[in-house]
ROMITOR-70583 format. One record per atom (N, C-alpha, C): residue in three letters; x, y, z. Coordinates in Angstrom, 2 decimals, always signed. Atoms other than C-alpha are relative to their C-alpha. Layout:
BEGIN
  residuo       px       py       pz
      Ala        X        Y        Z
...
END
This chain:
BEGIN
  residuo       px       py       pz
      Met    +0.89    -0.39    +1.34
      Met   +95.04    -8.77  +352.08
      Met    +0.23    +1.77    +0.37
      Asn    -0.04    -1.21    -0.05
      Asn   +95.31    -4.71  +351.27
      Asn    -1.23    -0.17    -0.29
      Asp    +1.35    -0.40    +0.55
      Asp   +91.84    -3.50  +351.87
      Asp    +0.12    +1.30    -0.52
      Leu    +0.09    -1.88    +0.49
      Leu   +91.48    +0.30  +350.03
      Leu    -1.53    +0.01    -0.25
      Ser    +1.17    -0.09    +0.07
      Ser   +87.84    -0.09  +350.45
      Ser    -0.81    +1.39    +0.58
      Thr    +0.36    -1.36    -0.57
      Thr   +87.87    +3.22  +352.47
      Thr    +0.47    +0.91    -0.33
      Phe    +0.18    -0.77    +0.24
      Phe   +89.03    +5.23  +350.11
      Phe    -1.09    +0.57    -1.90
      Pro    +0.98    +0.14    +1.14
      Pro   +86.40    +6.53  +347.97
      Pro    +0.59    -0.19    -1.67
      Ile    -0.55    -0.14    +1.00
      Ile   +88.33    +7.06  +344.91
      Ile    +0.31    -1.25    -0.73
      Thr    -0.35    +1.59    +0.61
      Thr   +88.30    +2.76  +344.08
      Thr    -1.15    -0.15    +0.07
      Lys    +1.68    +1.11    -0.12
      Lys   +84.46    +2.55  +344.01
      Lys    +0.35    +0.81    -1.62
      Lys    +0.30    -0.45    +2.60
      Lys   +84.94    +4.76  +339.87
      Lys    +1.33    -1.03    -0.47
      Trp    -0.94    +0.57    +0.66
      Trp   +88.60    +3.16  +339.73
      Trp    +0.56    -0.96    +1.18
      Pro    -0.43    +1.19    -1.10
      Pro   +88.76    -0.46  +341.46
      Pro    +1.05    -0.64    -0.60
      Ala    -1.00    +0.20    +0.30
      Ala   +91.79    -1.87  +341.94
      Ala    +0.13    -1.18    +0.07
      Ala    -0.43    +1.30    +0.74
      Ala   +92.54    -4.99  +340.11
      Ala    +1.27    -0.62    +0.76
      His    -1.01    +0.70    -0.72
      His   +95.86    -5.39  +342.31
      His    +0.32    +1.17    +1.24
      Pro    -0.11    -1.22    -1.37
      Pro   +95.60    -3.62  +345.54
      Pro    +1.02    -0.20    +0.84
      Glu    -1.74    -0.44    -0.90
      Glu   +98.90    -4.54  +347.24
      Glu    +0.61    +0.62    -1.13
      Arg    -0.99    -0.91    +0.30
      Arg  +100.24    -2.51  +344.59
      Arg    -0.30    +1.60    -0.19
      Ile    +0.37    -1.33    -0.08
      Ile  +100.78    +1.02  +344.25
      Ile    -1.45    +0.59    -0.98
      Gln    +1.34    -0.23    +0.98
      Gln   +97.53    +2.83  +342.97
      Gln    +0.17    +1.25    -1.08
      Leu    -0.28    -1.33    +0.73
      Leu   +98.51    +5.79  +340.16
      Leu    -1.39    +0.23    -0.63
      Tyr    +1.40    -0.69    +0.49
      Tyr   +95.45    +8.00  +339.33
      Tyr    +1.06    +1.07    -1.28
      Ser    -0.46    -0.99    +0.64
      Ser   +97.03    +9.92  +336.44
      Ser    -0.01    +0.12    -1.57
      Leu    +0.22    +0.03    +1.33
      Leu   +97.45   +10.89  +332.47
      Leu    +1.10    +0.59    -0.75
      Pro    -1.60    +0.06    +0.90
      Pro  +100.46   +11.10  +330.25
      Pro    -0.25    +2.24    -0.33
      Thr    -0.39    -1.70    +0.19
      Thr  +100.98   +14.98  +330.79
      Thr    +1.57    +0.29    +0.66
      Pro    -1.46    -0.02    -0.25
      Pro  +104.46   +16.68  +331.68
      Pro    -0.38    -0.37    +1.49
      Asn    +0.13    +0.49    -1.13
      Asn  +102.87   +16.17  +335.17
      Asn    -0.03    -1.36    +0.50
      Gly    +0.14    +1.22    -0.46
      Gly  +101.65   +13.11  +335.34
      Gly    +1.50    -1.37    -0.34
      Val    -1.19    +0.66    +0.70
      Val  +104.37   +11.37  +333.36
      Val    +1.49    -0.04    +0.95
      Lys    -1.09    -0.31    -0.92
      Lys  +106.93   +12.39  +335.89
      Lys    -0.36    -1.07    +1.33
      Val    +0.26    +0.65    -1.36
      Val  +105.40    +9.69  +338.71
      Val    -0.04    -1.77    -0.90
      Ser    -0.10    +1.35    +0.54
      Ser  +104.80    +6.72  +335.72
      Ser    +1.29    -0.27    +0.11
      Ile    -1.11    +0.31    +0.81
      Ile  +108.39    +7.24  +334.86
      Ile    +0.88    -0.69    +0.73
      Met    -0.63    +0.46    -1.61
      Met  +109.47    +7.16  +338.44
      Met    +0.10    -1.44    +0.01
      Leu    +0.51    +1.46    -0.69
      Leu  +107.68    +3.88  +339.19
      Leu    +0.87    -0.79    -0.83
      Glu    -0.89    +1.22    +1.40
      Glu  +109.18    +2.08  +335.62
      Glu    +1.38    +0.39    +0.77
      Glu    -1.73    -0.33    -0.17
      Glu  +113.06    +3.73  +336.87
      Glu    +0.22    -1.04    +1.05
      Thr    +0.08    +1.31    -1.58
      Thr  +112.01    +2.04  +340.53
      Thr    +0.19    -1.17    -0.35
      Gly    +0.41    +1.79    +0.24
      Gly  +110.66    -1.25  +339.46
      Gly    -1.21    -0.05    +1.57
      Leu    +1.56    +0.29    -1.10
      Leu  +107.94    -0.69  +342.36
      Leu    -0.96    -0.45    -0.82
      Ala    +0.88    +0.42    +0.26
      Ala  +105.11    -2.62  +341.77
      Ala    -1.35    +1.10    +0.06
      Tyr    +1.21    -0.72    -0.28
      Tyr  +101.80    -0.47  +340.71
      Tyr    -1.11    -0.25    -1.51
      Glu    +1.07    +0.15    +1.53
      Glu   +98.67    -0.30  +338.64
      Glu    -0.57    +1.41    -0.25
      Pro    +0.40    -1.27    +0.49
      Pro   +97.65    +2.71  +336.84
      Pro    -1.11    +0.15    -0.69
      His    +1.54    -0.50    +0.37
      His   +94.16    +4.47  +336.44
      His    +0.24    +1.16    -0.98
      Leu    +0.27    -1.09    +1.29
      Leu   +93.25    +6.61  +333.38
      Leu    -0.78    +1.41    +0.58
      Val    +1.45    -1.29    +0.22
      Val   +91.60   +10.00  +334.37
      Val    +0.44    +0.95    -0.88
      Arg    -0.14    -0.58    +1.65
      Arg   +90.03   +11.27  +331.23
      Arg    -0.57    +1.41    +0.73
      Phe    +0.32    -1.53    -0.20
      Phe   +89.89   +15.21  +331.69
      Phe    -1.18    +0.35    -1.06
      Asp    +1.00    -0.43    +0.98
      Asp   +87.67   +15.28  +328.16
      Asp    -1.22    -0.69    +1.16
      His    +1.63    +0.75    -0.69
      His   +84.75   +13.08  +330.81
      His    -0.11    +1.24    +1.25
      Asn    +0.18    -0.93    -0.66
      Asn   +85.97   +15.69  +333.56
      Asn    +0.22    -0.79    +1.12
      Asp    -0.14    +0.88    -0.91
      Asp   +87.01   +12.73  +335.59
      Asp    +0.86    +0.69    +1.64
      Gln    -0.26    -0.40    -0.64
      Gln   +88.91   +14.94  +337.34
      Gln    -0.66    +0.75    +1.45
      Leu    +0.70    -0.30    -1.12
      Leu   +86.31   +16.90  +339.23
      Leu    -1.13    -0.54    +0.60
      Thr    +0.89    +0.97    -0.43
      Thr   +84.44   +14.09  +340.41
      Thr    +0.22    -0.01    +1.09
      Pro    -0.36    +0.25    -1.49
      Pro   +83.79   +13.51  +344.14
      Pro    +1.12    -1.01    +0.39
      Glu    -0.95    +0.99    -0.57
      Glu   +85.65   +10.28  +343.94
      Glu    +1.43    +0.70    -0.16
      Phe    -1.56    -0.45    -0.07
      Phe   +88.87   +11.60  +342.67
      Phe    +0.56    +1.26    +0.87
      Met    -0.78    -1.10    -1.20
      Met   +88.72   +14.78  +345.03
      Met    +0.13    -0.47    +1.08
      Ser    -0.68    +0.06    -1.03
      Ser   +88.76   +13.07  +347.79
      Ser    +1.59    -0.74    -0.09
      Leu    -1.26    +0.08    -0.12
      Leu   +91.60   +11.99  +347.03
      Leu    +1.22    +1.10    +0.18
      Asn    -0.58    -1.50    +0.09
      Asn   +93.13   +15.19  +345.54
      Asn    -1.09    +1.20    +0.09
      Pro    +1.24    -1.05    -0.04
      Pro   +90.82   +18.13  +346.62
      Pro    +0.26    +1.24    -1.10
      Asn    -0.57    -1.62    +0.96
      Asn   +92.91   +20.68  +343.91
      Asn    -0.61    -0.87    -1.17
      Asn    +0.52    +0.35    +0.94
      Asn   +91.48   +18.25  +341.57
      Asn    +0.99    +0.07    -1.30
      Lys    -1.20    +0.09    +1.28
      Lys   +94.75   +17.49  +339.43
      Lys    +0.62    -1.55    +0.15
      Ile    -0.80    +1.13    +0.15
      Ile   +96.94   +14.71  +338.54
      Ile    +1.44    +0.42    -0.21
      Pro    +0.27    +1.35    -0.25
      Pro   +98.63   +12.60  +339.38
      Pro    +0.09    -0.09    +1.42
      Ala    -0.23    +0.52    -1.61
      Ala   +98.16   +11.27  +342.75
      Ala    -0.10    -1.66    +0.07
      Ile    -0.06    +1.46    -0.55
      Ile   +98.57    +7.69  +344.56
      Ile    -0.52    -0.23    +0.98
      Ile    -0.06    +0.61    -1.41
      Ile   +97.57    +5.67  +346.92
      Ile    +1.28    -1.30    +0.37
      Asp    -1.38    +1.05    -0.20
      Asp  +100.95    +3.11  +348.28
      Asp    -1.13    -0.44    +1.05
      Pro    +0.48    +0.94    -1.35
      Pro   +98.96    +0.38  +350.53
      Pro    +0.64    -0.26    +0.57
      Asn    -0.55    +0.15    -0.91
      Asn  +101.84    -0.31  +352.02
      Asn    +1.42    +1.47    +0.39
      Gly    -1.16    -1.26    +0.15
      Gly  +103.46    +2.96  +353.05
      Gly    +0.42    +0.11    +1.39
      Pro    +0.10    -0.51    -1.58
      Pro  +104.42    +4.66  +356.34
      Pro    -0.16    -1.13    +0.75
      Asp    +0.82    +0.79    -0.81
      Asp  +104.01    +2.06  +358.92
      Asp    -0.82    -1.55    +0.05
      Gly    +0.90    +1.02    +0.54
      Gly  +102.43    -0.59  +356.94
      Gly    -0.97    +0.62    -0.52
      Lys    +1.63    -0.71    -0.50
      Lys   +99.35    +1.87  +356.78
      Lys    +0.29    +0.39    -1.37
      Pro    +0.43    -1.14    +1.34
      Pro   +98.24    +3.35  +353.03
      Pro    -0.03    +1.35    +0.52
      Leu    -0.52    -1.48    +0.33
      Leu   +99.24    +6.48  +352.08
      Leu    -0.82    +0.22    -1.02
      Ala    +0.93    -0.59    +0.92
      Ala   +97.30    +8.74  +350.12
      Ala    +0.82    +1.13    -0.29
      Leu    -1.08    -1.30    -0.18
      Leu   +99.61   +11.68  +348.35
      Leu    -0.23    +0.41    -1.23
      Phe    +0.69    -0.46    +1.39
      Phe   +98.95   +13.74  +345.65
      Phe    +1.19    +1.57    -0.10
      Glu    -1.15    -0.77    +0.53
      Glu  +101.48   +17.00  +343.98
      Glu    +1.42    -1.07    -0.62
      Ser    -0.82    +0.59    +0.60
      Ser  +104.13   +15.25  +341.67
      Ser    +1.18    +0.29    +0.59
      Gly    -1.44    -0.29    -0.67
      Gly  +107.19   +16.85  +343.38
      Gly    -0.42    -0.73    +1.50
      Ala    -0.07    +0.59    -1.06
      Ala  +106.29   +15.54  +346.64
      Ala    -0.44    -1.97    +0.01
      Ile    -0.06    +1.13    +0.41
      Ile  +105.32   +12.11  +345.32
      Ile    +1.30    -0.82    -0.80
      Leu    -1.10    +0.47    +0.11
      Leu  +108.41   +11.87  +343.60
      Leu    +1.07    -0.42    +1.24
      Ile    -1.09    +0.18    -1.10
      Ile  +110.71   +12.62  +346.77
      Ile    -0.93    -1.57    +0.65
      Tyr    +0.52    +1.22    -0.41
      Tyr  +108.24    +9.72  +348.42
      Tyr    -0.02    -1.21    -0.02
      Leu    -0.32    +1.86    +1.06
      Leu  +108.89    +6.86  +345.73
      Leu    +1.09    +0.18    +0.54
      Ala    -0.87    +0.18    -0.18
      Ala  +112.10    +7.88  +346.01
      Ala    +0.93    -0.51    +1.11
      Glu    -1.23    +0.60    -1.31
      Glu  +113.30    +7.60  +349.50
      Glu    -0.91    -1.78    +0.26
      Lys    +0.42    +1.45    -0.14
      Lys  +110.45    +4.26  +349.44
      Lys    +1.40    -1.06    -0.29
      Ser    -0.98    +1.13    +0.29
      Ser  +112.97    +2.62  +347.38
      Ser    +0.96    +0.43    -0.22
      Gly    -1.53    -0.40    -0.72
      Gly  +116.39    +4.07  +348.35
      Gly    +0.25    +0.30    -1.35
      Gln    -0.51    -0.54    +1.53
      Gln  +117.01    +5.28  +344.36
      Gln    -0.77    +1.15    -0.19
      Leu    +0.02    -1.29    +0.64
      Leu  +117.32    +8.40  +342.66
      Leu    -0.20    +1.10    +0.76
      Leu    +0.00    -1.50    -1.06
      Leu  +117.55   +11.19  +345.75
      Leu    +1.37    -0.67    +1.21
      Pro    -1.20    +0.01    -0.62
      Pro  +121.25   +11.12  +346.76
      Pro    -0.25    -0.42    +1.49
      Leu    -0.04    +0.39    -1.14
      Leu  +121.40    +9.47  +350.50
      Leu    +0.80    +0.81    +0.89
      Asp    -1.24    -0.85    -0.36
      Asp  +124.11   +12.19  +351.75
      Asp    -1.08    +1.29    +0.15
      Ala    +0.82    -0.83    -0.19
      Ala  +121.95   +15.27  +353.13
      Ala    +0.36    +1.45    -0.77
      Ala    -0.29    -0.83    +1.49
      Ala  +124.04   +17.75  +350.69
      Ala    -0.79    -0.21    -1.28
      Gly    +0.10    +0.32    +1.40
      Gly  +123.53   +15.84  +347.72
      Gly    -1.80    -0.12    -0.28
      Arg    +1.40    -0.16    -0.27
      Arg  +119.41   +15.29  +349.17
      Arg    -1.08    +1.64    -0.58
      Tyr    +0.90    -1.50    +0.14
      Tyr  +118.55   +19.12  +349.37
      Tyr    +0.55    +0.63    -1.23
      Glu    -0.15    -0.73    +1.01
      Glu  +120.80   +20.14  +346.37
      Glu    -1.38    -0.50    -1.40
      Thr    +0.92    +0.87    +1.39
      Thr  +118.58   +17.36  +344.20
      Thr    -1.47    +0.54    +0.32
      Ile    +1.46    -0.72    -0.38
      Ile  +115.15   +18.86  +346.12
      Ile    -0.48    +1.13    -0.28
      Gln    -0.08    -1.87    +0.58
      Gln  +116.21   +22.51  +345.16
      Gln    -0.38    +0.08    -1.40
      Trp    +0.11    -0.11    +0.93
      Trp  +115.87   +21.21  +341.63
      Trp    -1.25    -0.45    -0.29
      Val    +1.23    +0.48    +0.68
      Val  +112.46   +19.79  +341.62
      Val    -0.91    +1.03    +0.52
      Met    +0.16    -1.26    -0.24
      Met  +111.65   +22.57  +343.46
      Met    -0.21    +1.37    -1.36
      Phe    +0.08    -0.86    +0.40
      Phe  +112.44   +24.62  +341.05
      Phe    -0.37    -0.07    -1.45
      Gln    +1.31    +0.64    +0.50
      Gln  +110.47   +22.47  +338.59
      Gln    -1.21    +0.53    +0.29
      Met    +1.53    -0.42    +0.30
      Met  +107.60   +23.20  +339.86
      Met    -0.28    +1.21    +0.66
      Gly    +0.58    -1.56    -0.26
      Gly  +107.45   +27.08  +340.95
      Gly    +0.73    +0.32    -1.24
      Gly    -0.22    -0.66    +0.89
      Gly  +109.07   +27.95  +337.93
      Gly    -0.39    -0.24    -1.12
      Ile    +0.08    +0.72    +1.84
      Ile  +109.31   +25.36  +334.63
      Ile    -1.24    -0.33    +0.28
      Gly    +1.90    +0.59    +0.77
      Gly  +105.60   +23.73  +334.78
      Gly    -0.48    +1.78    +0.34
      Pro    +1.46    -1.29    -0.43
      Pro  +103.79   +27.34  +336.07
      Pro    +0.40    +0.95    -1.68
      Met    -0.32    -1.09    +1.45
      Met  +105.87   +29.53  +333.02
      Met    +0.03    -1.02    -1.46
      Phe    -0.60    +0.46    +1.25
      Phe  +106.11   +26.69  +330.41
      Phe    -1.60    -0.44    -0.32
      Gly    +1.51    +0.58    +0.44
      Gly  +102.39   +25.56  +330.39
      Gly    -0.49    +1.48    +0.04
      Gln    +0.59    -1.98    +0.19
      Gln  +101.14   +30.11  +330.82
      Gln    +0.51    +0.00    -1.89
      Leu    -0.27    -0.27    +2.09
      Leu  +103.28   +29.66  +326.97
      Leu    -0.96    -0.23    -0.20
      Gly    +0.82    +0.86    +0.59
      Gly  +101.49   +26.89  +326.21
      Gly    -0.93    +0.20    -0.09
      Phe    +1.29    -0.74    -0.07
      Phe   +98.23   +28.56  +326.80
      Phe    -0.39    +1.19    -1.30
      Phe    +0.08    -1.06    +0.62
      Phe   +98.93   +31.55  +324.97
      Phe    +0.65    -0.26    -1.13
      His    -0.36    +0.33    +1.45
      His  +100.81   +29.95  +321.84
      His    -0.92    -1.00    -0.60
      Lys    +0.88    +1.34    +0.32
      Lys   +98.78   +26.82  +321.39
      Lys    -1.46    -0.15    +0.31
      Phe    +1.29    -0.03    -0.64
      Phe   +95.53   +26.89  +323.13
      Phe    -0.77    +1.33    -0.67
      Ala    +1.01    -1.02    +0.38
      Ala   +92.76   +29.75  +323.44
      Ala    +0.99    +1.23    +0.09
      Gly    -0.41    -1.20    +0.65
      Gly   +94.94   +32.44  +324.07
      Gly    +0.76    +0.39    -0.41
      Lys    -0.70    -0.58    +1.17
      Lys   +96.64   +32.65  +321.04
      Lys    -0.54    +0.74    -0.81
      Glu    +1.01    -1.23    +0.48
      Glu   +93.37   +34.67  +319.74
      Glu    +0.30    +1.08    +0.88
      Tyr    -0.43    -1.45    -0.05
      Tyr   +94.68   +37.17  +321.70
      Tyr    +0.22    +1.22    -0.86
      Glu    -0.79    -0.86    +0.77
      Glu   +95.73   +40.23  +320.03
      Glu    +0.88    +0.61    +0.17
      Asp    -1.45    -0.84    -1.17
      Asp   +97.73   +41.73  +322.85
      Asp    +0.62    -1.30    +0.33
      Lys    -0.91    +1.07    -0.19
      Lys  +100.71   +39.18  +322.54
      Lys    +0.61    +0.81    +1.26
      Arg    -0.12    -0.17    -1.13
      Arg  +102.06   +40.84  +325.73
      Arg    +0.11    -1.04    +0.75
      Pro    -0.01    +1.42    -0.74
      Pro  +100.96   +38.07  +327.79
      Pro    +0.99    -1.66    -0.37
      Arg    -0.87    +0.57    +1.11
      Arg  +102.54   +35.75  +325.25
      Arg    +1.42    +0.22    +0.66
      Asp    -1.40    -0.72    -0.06
      Asp  +105.90   +37.68  +325.36
      Asp    +0.31    +0.01    +1.26
      Arg    -0.38    +0.86    -2.48
      Arg  +106.09   +37.44  +329.66
      Arg    +0.36    -1.29    -0.43
      Tyr    -0.03    +1.37    -0.57
      Tyr  +105.89   +33.77  +329.45
      Tyr    +1.44    -0.59    -1.21
      Val    -1.35    +0.31    +0.64
      Val  +108.45   +33.42  +326.56
      Val    +1.06    +0.61    +0.36
      Ala    -0.63    -0.44    -0.59
      Ala  +110.43   +35.56  +328.09
      Ala    +0.70    -0.29    +1.05
      Glu    -0.01    +0.24    -1.13
      Glu  +110.30   +33.97  +331.49
      Glu    +0.47    -1.90    -0.05
      Ser    -0.57    +1.71    +0.08
      Ser  +110.81   +30.43  +329.81
      Ser    +1.66    -0.04    -0.83
      Lys    -1.16    -0.15    +0.38
      Lys  +113.85   +31.58  +328.05
      Lys    +0.91    +0.20    +0.68
      Arg    -0.09    -0.23    -1.02
      Arg  +115.08   +32.94  +330.86
      Arg    +0.55    -1.68    +1.02
      Leu    +0.10    +1.69    -0.18
      Leu  +114.33   +29.01  +332.40
      Leu    +1.30    -0.54    -0.69
      Leu    -1.07    +0.36    +0.78
      Leu  +116.06   +27.83  +329.96
      Leu    +1.69    -0.08    -0.32
      Gly    -0.96    -0.60    -0.08
      Gly  +118.93   +29.95  +330.21
      Gly    +0.79    -0.65    +0.83
      Val    -0.26    +0.69    -1.32
      Val  +119.39   +28.79  +334.05
      Val    +0.41    -1.49    -0.31
      Leu    -0.22    +2.01    +0.56
      Leu  +119.22   +24.69  +332.79
      Leu    +1.11    -0.19    -0.40
      Asn    -0.79    +0.61    +0.79
      Asn  +121.55   +24.92  +330.07
      Asn    +1.87    +0.53    +0.94
      Glu    -1.63    -0.65    -1.21
      Glu  +124.65   +26.94  +332.36
      Glu    +0.01    -1.14    +1.16
      Arg    +0.22    +1.11    -1.28
      Arg  +123.41   +24.04  +335.05
      Arg    +0.75    -1.24    -0.91
      Leu    -0.13    +1.18    +0.71
      Leu  +123.96   +21.27  +332.59
      Leu    +1.33    +0.06    -1.28
      Ala    -0.85    -0.39    +0.37
      Ala  +127.21   +22.90  +331.12
      Ala    +1.30    -0.69    -0.19
      Gln    -1.20    +0.73    -0.25
      Gln  +129.65   +20.99  +332.55
      Gln    -0.44    -1.46    +0.63
      Arg    +0.44    +0.74    -1.22
      Arg  +127.45   +18.49  +334.16
      Arg    -0.83    -1.30    -1.12
      Thr    +0.55    +1.01    +1.12
      Thr  +125.78   +14.81  +332.66
      Thr    -1.73    +0.01    +0.51
      Trp    +1.61    -0.23    -0.89
      Trp  +122.53   +15.31  +334.86
      Trp    -0.10    +1.11    +0.34
      Ile    +0.18    -1.42    -0.48
      Ile  +120.88   +18.26  +336.56
      Ile    +1.02    -0.25    +1.32
      Val    -0.77    +0.09    -1.41
      Val  +122.75   +16.82  +340.04
      Val    +1.09    -0.31    -0.15
      Gly    -1.09    +0.64    +0.59
      Gly  +125.83   +15.87  +337.88
      Gly    +0.29    -1.24    -0.47
      Asp    +0.08    +1.32    +0.90
      Asp  +126.99   +12.49  +336.94
      Asp    -1.17    -1.40    +0.52
      Thr    +0.90    +1.39    -0.26
      Thr  +124.03   +10.56  +338.42
      Thr    -1.26    +1.01    +0.06
      Tyr    +1.65    -0.72    +0.38
      Tyr  +120.21   +10.91  +337.13
      Tyr    -0.46    -0.47    +1.32
      Thr    +0.63    -0.15    -1.12
      Thr  +118.00   +11.80  +339.74
      Thr    -1.54    +0.73    -0.22
      Ile    +1.27    +0.06    +0.39
      Ile  +114.34   +12.55  +340.37
      Ile    -0.14    +1.69    -0.45
      Ala    +0.25    -1.39    +0.66
      Ala  +115.46   +16.25  +339.52
      Ala    -0.29    -0.20    -1.49
      Asp    +0.26    +0.22    +2.00
      Asp  +115.64   +15.13  +335.58
      Asp    -1.16    -0.31    -0.08
      Ile    +1.22    +0.44    +0.09
      Ile  +112.48   +13.26  +336.27
      Ile    -0.77    +1.01    -0.22
      Ala    +1.13    -1.19    -0.16
      Ala  +110.54   +16.34  +337.17
      Ala    +0.26    +1.03    -0.65
      Ile    -0.22    -0.62    +1.29
      Ile  +112.21   +18.94  +334.60
      Ile    -0.10    -0.91    -1.48
      Phe    -0.31    -0.12    +1.23
      Phe  +112.81   +17.11  +331.48
      Phe    -1.43    -0.64    -0.56
      Pro    +1.50    +0.24    +0.85
      Pro  +109.03   +15.75  +330.22
      Pro    -0.67    +1.71    +0.12
      Trp    +0.15    -1.35    +0.28
      Trp  +108.50   +19.56  +330.56
      Trp    +0.64    +0.56    -1.16
      Val    -0.85    -0.35    +0.88
      Val  +111.25   +20.43  +328.37
      Val    -0.80    -0.42    -1.30
      Arg    +0.19    +0.63    +1.23
      Arg  +110.09   +17.79  +326.00
      Arg    -1.02    +0.40    -0.64
      Asn    +1.34    -0.33    +0.13
      Asn  +106.13   +19.00  +326.38
      Asn    +0.21    +1.72    -1.33
      Leu    -0.18    -1.85    +0.30
      Leu  +107.63   +23.13  +325.50
      Leu    +0.27    -0.40    -2.01
      Ile    -0.45    +0.31    +1.40
      Ile  +109.24   +21.83  +322.49
      Ile    -0.83    -0.66    -1.12
      Gly    +0.77    +0.58    +0.86
      Gly  +106.93   +19.17  +321.43
      Gly    -1.28    +0.27    -0.42
      Phe    +1.21    +0.22    -0.25
      Phe  +103.40   +18.74  +322.09
      Phe    -0.74    +1.93    +0.05
      Tyr    +0.51    -1.28    +0.39
      Tyr  +103.18   +22.75  +322.77
      Tyr    +0.30    +0.95    -1.51
      Glu    -0.38    -0.60    +1.09
      Glu  +105.11   +23.66  +319.55
      Glu    +0.94    +1.46    -0.11
      Ala    -0.94    -1.51    -0.48
      Ala  +107.48   +26.84  +321.10
      Ala    +1.38    -0.60    -0.24
      Gly    -1.53    -0.14    +0.09
      Gly  +110.73   +25.38  +320.22
      Gly    +0.72    +0.86    -1.06
      Asp    -0.87    -0.66    +0.53
      Asp  +111.56   +27.96  +317.53
      Asp    -0.60    +1.34    +1.06
      Leu    +0.21    -1.78    -1.57
      Leu  +109.74   +30.97  +319.95
      Leu    +0.60    -0.57    +0.93
      Val    -0.65    -0.18    -0.94
      Val  +111.90   +30.18  +322.35
      Val    +1.72    +0.24    -0.29
      Gly    -1.19    +0.05    +0.34
      Gly  +114.96   +29.62  +320.51
      Gly    +0.74    -1.32    +0.58
      Ile    +0.03    +0.88    -0.66
      Ile  +115.14   +26.36  +321.87
      Ile    +1.62    -0.60    -0.74
      Ala    -1.20    +0.37    +0.31
      Ala  +118.71   +25.90  +319.59
      Ala    +1.20    +0.75    +0.28
      Asp    -1.18    -0.24    -0.93
      Asp  +120.28   +28.04  +322.07
      Asp    +0.39    +0.00    +1.11
      Phe    +0.11    +1.56    -0.91
      Phe  +119.88   +25.44  +324.33
      Phe    +0.86    -1.04    +0.37
      Pro    -0.64    +1.82    +0.43
      Pro  +122.63   +22.59  +323.29
      Pro    +0.23    -0.76    +1.30
      His    -0.13    +0.99    -0.94
      His  +122.78   +21.11  +326.74
      His    -1.45    -0.20    +0.59
      Val    +1.16    +0.79    -0.37
      Val  +119.62   +21.07  +327.38
      Val    -0.87    -0.59    -0.63
      Thr    +0.22    +0.78    +1.32
      Thr  +118.60   +19.51  +323.98
      Thr    +0.89    -1.44    +0.02
      Arg    -1.14    +1.07    -0.30
      Arg  +121.46   +17.30  +324.69
      Arg    -0.41    -1.31    +0.75
      Val    +0.58    +0.51    -1.38
      Val  +120.17   +16.29  +328.39
      Val    -1.18    -0.41    -0.92
      Leu    +1.57    +0.31    +0.02
      Leu  +116.73   +15.96  +327.14
      Leu    +0.13    -1.83    -0.84
      Glu    -0.45    +0.83    +1.03
      Glu  +117.73   +13.57  +324.13
      Glu    +0.85    -1.35    +0.78
      Asn    -0.16    +0.54    -0.52
      Asn  +119.27   +11.73  +326.50
      Asn    -0.90    -0.58    +1.12
      Phe    +0.78    +0.68    -1.06
      Phe  +116.88   +11.37  +329.05
      Phe    -1.45    -1.30    -0.73
      Val    +1.04    +0.78    +0.23
      Val  +114.08   +10.55  +326.79
      Val    +0.41    -1.50    -1.20
      Ala    -0.69    +1.28    +0.09
      Ala  +116.57    +7.21  +325.47
      Ala    -0.20    -0.88    +0.63
      Arg    +0.23    +1.10    -1.76
      Arg  +115.70    +5.68  +329.02
      Arg    -0.72    -0.45    -0.37
      Pro    +0.53    +1.17    -0.10
      Pro  +114.13    +2.55  +328.69
      Pro    -1.53    -0.04    +0.61
      Ala    +1.28    -0.05    -0.86
      Ala  +111.74    +3.24  +331.55
      Ala    -0.68    +1.65    -0.48
      Val    +1.24    -1.16    -0.34
      Val  +111.04    +6.96  +330.68
      Val    -0.71    -0.31    -1.58
      Ala    +1.05    +0.28    +1.61
      Ala  +109.95    +5.82  +326.68
      Ala    -1.37    -1.02    +0.35
      Lys    +0.85    +0.86    -0.47
      Lys  +107.75    +3.42  +328.89
      Lys    -0.71    +0.79    +0.66
      Gly    +0.62    -0.87    -1.04
      Gly  +106.68    +6.07  +331.27
      Gly    -0.84    +0.77    -0.33
      Leu    +0.91    -1.14    +0.80
      Leu  +105.57    +8.72  +329.04
      Leu    -0.89    -0.54    -0.91
      Glu    +1.82    +0.53    +0.20
      Glu  +102.37    +6.30  +327.72
      Glu    -0.58    -0.67    +0.90
      Ile    +0.48    +0.20    -0.83
      Ile  +101.45    +5.64  +331.14
      Ile    -0.71    +0.74    +0.53
      Pro    +1.10    +1.21    +0.08
      Pro   +98.25    +5.58  +332.02
      Pro    -0.15    +0.21    -1.96
      Lys    +0.24    -0.40    +1.02
      Lys   +97.50    +4.93  +328.13
      Lys    -1.44    +0.81    -0.69
      Arg    +0.97    -0.71    +0.19
      Arg   +95.05    +7.29  +326.78
      Arg    -1.32    -0.43    -0.64
      Asp    +1.29    +0.55    +0.66
      Asp   +92.63    +4.97  +324.79
      Asp    -0.17    -1.34    +0.91
      Ala    +0.24    +0.88    -1.12
      Ala   +92.59    +2.81  +328.23
      Ala    -1.36    -0.33    +0.37
      Ala    +1.61    +0.03    -0.32
      Ala   +89.00    +3.72  +328.73
      Ala    -0.61    +0.58    -1.01
      Ala    +0.58    -0.48    +1.48
      Ala   +88.32    +4.78  +325.14
      Ala    -1.63    -0.98    +0.10
END
């Protein structure tokens, strides 16, 4: 019997299947990294929608799991040594799930660290920079008369896309012929930049054909198509 009652978050989001990995998330670029990973690996999980329009992420229950009040977060009832493990930060969760499943992370040390470095590239560069560009291009920041902040993030986003484009020029995926957690980390953000943020023309996405080629292959994967919609946004409507 998997008892998750010691986790306060389960009071707000009860576990119908406590034997499964519990996912607390929203289908944002960071959130779908984990749902895609879970779909790719076939690990059993139960998704719970964290509604930003209700400020769910600021509730004591959610912050008991992630004090940084960001999605996604998980509880694995069968963590290391068979004990429940709570985990936040999407990059850390990707690495954990890869190790748990034995999938999407090379087993040799060199390949493992090469993959992790590209996950960190997304966490430290692509995510923050693309996110700031979205703010200044589509959201409240677009009303600022001074366009220097926006232009700064446009320039940095172009630079990062250039790094990716060069990396992918002779490769099928970020780490070569093998699809890994590096791709799962990076391409939801590329998709969001040119889709939801509507910044494709702004960054000149046509100038990065290898990036768009791999993005097309990424979204064509069945597990990606499914994971991009989890948790369903209307689940708690």
